[in-house]
N, C-alpha and C positions, 0 to 999 in steps of 0.2 A: 354837658354836665347835668340839668334836667333830662330824665327820662318818664315817659306816660306811656302805661298799658290802659287803653280804652277797652273795657269789656262790655259788650252789648247782646241783645238776643239778635241771634243772626237772621239779616234781612239786605236786601239788595240796597248797596249804596251804588250810584253811578261815579264815574271817575271826578265830574265836578263836584259833586255831594261830599267826596273824600277829600277833594283839594280844598273846599271851603270849610271843612270840620277842622282839618287839619291847620289851616291858614288862622283860624280863630283862634284855634289852643294856642297856637305859638304865639299870636300877639297878646294873650292875655297872659301867658307866661312870661315871655319876652319884660313885658310891661311891670309886671309884679314881682319878678325875681331880678330886675335888672340886668339880663342877659342879651346876648345877641342869639339870633333865631339859628344861627349857625351852630350852635351848641345844643340844641335840643332836638330830642330825638323821641318820635310817638309811635307806637304799635297799635294796630287796629285789631282788635280779639273777638272776631265774632263767635258766640256761644250759642250752643243748642238750648232750648228753655228747659228741656227736663235734665240737663245736665247742672243747670244753674245752682241748685242747693251745694253739689257736691264741689263743682270746680270755682265757684266763687263765695258763697254765702260762707262756707265752713272755712276757708283759708285765709279770707280777706274781711269777715265780718265778724266771724267768731272768735277765730283764733290769732287776729292782728287788731284787736279791736281798738287797741291803744292808739293804732295809726289810722284809722278811718275818721275822717272829720266833717263828714256829710254823712247821715243815714238814711237809708232808704226808707218808706213807708209802705211796707208789705207784711 
């Protein structure tokens, strides 16, 4: 049911850091939406900083601002 795409500047994340991030996201999503973690999917999407404007800001911030619920301060 819920799916999260988490875009971030590409950086090294160890397997344990990825596991911690995914676990904490799943716990929060499960708690707030009242669903089992078995139905949650999460994609980790590392992005190059020089492509951030084109790949993230334009499609997700400018062209879909009606869906954006937390604005970045840049």
